[in-house]
N, C-alpha and C positions, 0 to 999 in steps of 0.2 A: 503494500499499499504506500502510496506517495504521501509525503509530509511537507508542510509548509511552516516557514518560521517568520515571526514578526518580532523586531528588535527595537524597543524604545530606549534610546540611549540618553544618558545623563553623564554628568561629569565623573561621579564616583561609581555608579551602578547602572546596569542595564537590565531592563525587564524583558525576559524571553518567554514567548508563547509559541508552543508547537502544536499544530492542528493536522488532522489527517484529510483526505480528499472529500470526505463527507461533512467537514466542518466541525467535527468533535474535537474538543480540546484534549490533547494527550498529556501535556506537561507544561507547567508554568513554574519559573523560578527567576531569581535574581542573581546575576554574576557580575563581578568587577568589570569595568568598561576597559578591558585589555584583550587584545586578539588571542593571546594564549589561554585566557581564562574562558573566553567564548568558544575556542576550538575544542576544549575538554568537554563542553556540553553538546556541541554540534556534530562532533565526529564520533558520537556514539553509534556502533553499528546497528543498534535497534532502529534507528531512523534512516529512512531513505529520502533524503532531502532533494526536493524539486525546485524550490525557490527560497531564498532568504532575503528578507527586505528590511532594509534600515533607512530612516528618513535622513535627508540631507542635512548636516549640521557641522559644528565645529570639529568633531571627532570622526565624522563619517569617512573622510578620505583615509585616515590612519587605519581605522577598523576594516574598510573596505579592503585596503591593499593586504592587510594581514589575512583576511579571510579567503580573498581571491587567490593568493599565493598558495594557500593550503589546498585549492581545487574545489572550494564550495561555491554553489551557484547563488552568489550574493548579488543583490540588485540595490542600487541606491536609488531612491524615489523622491520625486519632487515634493518641497515643503507645502506649497500652496495647495496642491491637489490633494495631499495627505490630510491636511487640515480640513478641507471641505468634506471629505469622507468621514473623518472622525467627528465632526461637529454634530452629527446625528445622535451621538451618545449623550445621555443625560449627565452622567457623572465623568468628569475628565480626570483619570488618574493614570499613572504609569502602566499599571497592570491592563486597564481597559484599552489604552492606546496600543500596546503590544498585541492584545487580542484583534484589534481593528486591523493593524498592519498585517497580521497573519491572515485574516480573511481576505485582505486585498491581494495577497500573494496567490490565494487559493482560486479566487474567481478571476484573476488575471486583470484586474480593475486598478492599475497604477501607471504612472508616466515616470520612466526611468530618467535619471539624470547622469550626464557624462562625467566621470571622475577624472580630473586632470592628471597629467604625468607629473613625475617628480620635479623635472625641470621647470615646468610651467608654475608649479606650486612655489618654487624658490623664487622664480622671477616676481610672482605676485607678492610674496613676502617683501622683496626689495621694494616693490612700488608702494606697498602699504606703509612700510617703515619710513621711506622718503616723504611721503604725503603727511604722515603723523608729525614729523619734525618740522616740516614747512608749516603746517597749521598752528603748531605750538609757537613757533617763532613769531608769527604773524599776530597770534593772539597777545603775546607780550608787548609787541609794538603797539597795538591799538590800545591795551591798558595803560601804556606809558602816555599815549597822546590824552587819553582821558583824565589821567591823574594830574598831568600838568595844566590841562585846560581849566581845571578848577581854580588855578592860580593866575589865569590870565596869560599862560604861556602856550603858544600855538606852534606845534611842530611844523605844520604846513605841508607842502609837497616836496618830499625828499625820497631819494632812492635807499635802497636797503644798505648799501655801501657807506653812505654818508649819514645815516640814521643816528648812530651813536655819537658821531661828532656833533650833530645837530643838538642832541640831548644835553651834551656837555656845555654847549654854548648857552642854552637856555637856564641851566641851573647854576652857571657861573655866579659867584656871589651869594649863593643860597645854600649854605652848608647842610641844613636840614633836609632839603629836597635832594641834595647831591648824594647824601647817605642813604636816602630811601631809594633812588634810582639806580644806585651802583649794583646791588645784587641782581636786579632785574636785567640790567645791561649785561652783566657777566653771564647770567643764564641764556639771554638772547644770543650772545656771541658764541656760546657752546653749541647751542641748537643749530646755529647757522653753520658752524664749522663742520659738525656731523652731517648735517643736510648736503653740504658740499662734497663731503666725502662719498656719500652714498649716490650722489648724483654723477660723480666721476665714474664710479663703478658701473652705473647704468649706461653711460656713454660708451665704456669699454665694451659692454656686452652688445650694444647695438652695432658698434663699429666691426666686431667680428661676426655678426649675424647677417648672412645674405639676404634673408627674407625681410628683416627690418629695413635694410637699406633699400630694397625694392619698395616697400610700403611707403618710405619717405619720399619717393617721387611724386606722390600725390600731393597736390597743393594743400597747405594748412596742416599737414601732418609732420610732426617732429619726432624726435627719438623718444619721448615718453609716450606718445600716442601709439607709435608703432610697437614698442615693447609690450605695452599694455594689451594691445589688440592680439598679438601672438600669445600672450600668457592667458588671455581670456578664451579665445577661440580654441587654442591648443592644437587641435586637429581639424584642419578645414574640410576633410572629407565627411565629417559628421553632419554636415549640412548638404543635402542634395542640391539645393538651389541657393544661390547667393541672396536672392531676395528673402530668405528666411533669417537672415541674420538680423535684420531691422527688428522684427517682432521678437526674437530672442532676448534683444538687448532692451526691450520696452520702448521702442521708439515709434510704434504704430497707434493710432487712436483707439479708445475702447468703444465698442458699439453695444447698445443696449435696445433690443427690439421687443415689443410685446403688443400683438394685435395691431391696431392702427398707430401706436406710437413707435417712433424710431429715432433714437438719439445716438449722436456721434460725440463723444467726450474727449477729454485730454488724453495724452499718451498713457499707456499702460503702467510705465515704470516698473516693469517686472525685469528680472535678470540682473546683470552686473551694474551697479549704481556707479562705480568709479569709471568703467569704460563708457557708459552713457554720458557722464559729465564731460569726460575727455574729448568724445566726439562732438559734443555741443560746443565746447571751446575751440576745436578745430574748424567747425563750421563758422563760428563767429570770426576767427581770424581770417579764414578765407575770404569772407564777405567784407571785411573792414580794413584788413591790413596788407594782404597779398596784392601787390601792385600788377604782377604779370597776369594778363588776360588769358582765359581759357574757356572751353565750352562749358565746364562745370560752373564756373563763377557766373557766366552769362545766363545759364539755366536757373541759378539760385536768384539771381537779380530780377528776371522775369516773374518768378514765384513771388518775390517781395513786392513787386508792383501790383499783383493781383490780389494777394492774400495778406500782405503785411511782413514786416521784418521778423517777428517772432516765429511764425509758422514757417517762413523761409528757412530760417536757421534750423529748426527740427526737421524739416524735409531734406536739408542739405546734410544734416548729420546722418539721417537714415541712409541716404544715398552714398555717403562716405563709407559707411559700414559695407554696403554691397560691393562697392568699387574696391575697397581693401581686400575683402574675401576673394574677389575675382582676380586681382593681381597676384595674391598668394597662390591661388589654385592654378593659375595658368602659367605661372612663372614669367609674366610680362611686367612691363613698367607702364606708368601712367602716360597717355597719349594727350597731349594738350590740345590738338586740333581735331576736330570731328573728321575733316578731309583725310587725315593720316589714319584714323580709325577705319574709315570707309575703304580706303586703299588696302 
């Protein structure tokens, strides 16, 4: 008889539920959230495992890799789809969630999620750490501006390189404020130095990656966007059509239709938030800062005339995702003129 397993993962313990092909619960228990401990439960010869499901989360990649290496038929399932399925339960507990996931595996009612390779996970960790340091440094700079503004001291428009010098100019002759701002400036300087170190590491990776260099031929796409796109998509072949990349990144409008009513709302915002933000920034850069003309910018400008700048940026970000995937899949570079493309 076939058996199906649902794993509800938490930081310390994982609730395990094993059901047979008729839906009868065969065993329920809790095990430490570690691949070796779960293997001791799941590799019991009494069970004939057909599918093992675990919800996507912080530990899912690590657990999935450990179970998959042991040859178990593990599946990582989408969080939103799982939440909608488990919402029908009256009481939400780890035990009931594990039961629900096991039943999803049994009736084959789930949506699998791609588990990224180790190289993409490391690149994503680099991007996340770099972004965190940048945000903390900017937060300290904004707090310094707010603190000094209370005393009538205005920092004004100043770049990151001359920010500390400007603060020293404002607090000169005010020893109390200088004593307060000194620790903040030291923390900001340390954050900026570490941020620059991670950024140099990012540039080294992009310089040695042939795919990233080809992606950077697309206007508006720089090293950060190129590396983030490679780390997010991971394997381009998992998308049958390049047009499917936009919806996967949450860049398509949400539709709601019921009888006579049909509404088209804002973009879905599902998928990778960092990649979606970077594509939005790349689209905005292409529209406002890139001076070299291309068919892509001309298309976006026409959309802006008809629908407005905001919708044009979203549409351009979605089209950039499609173009980046096609450039990666075909092994080609961006063609600036339509005539060259037609030829």
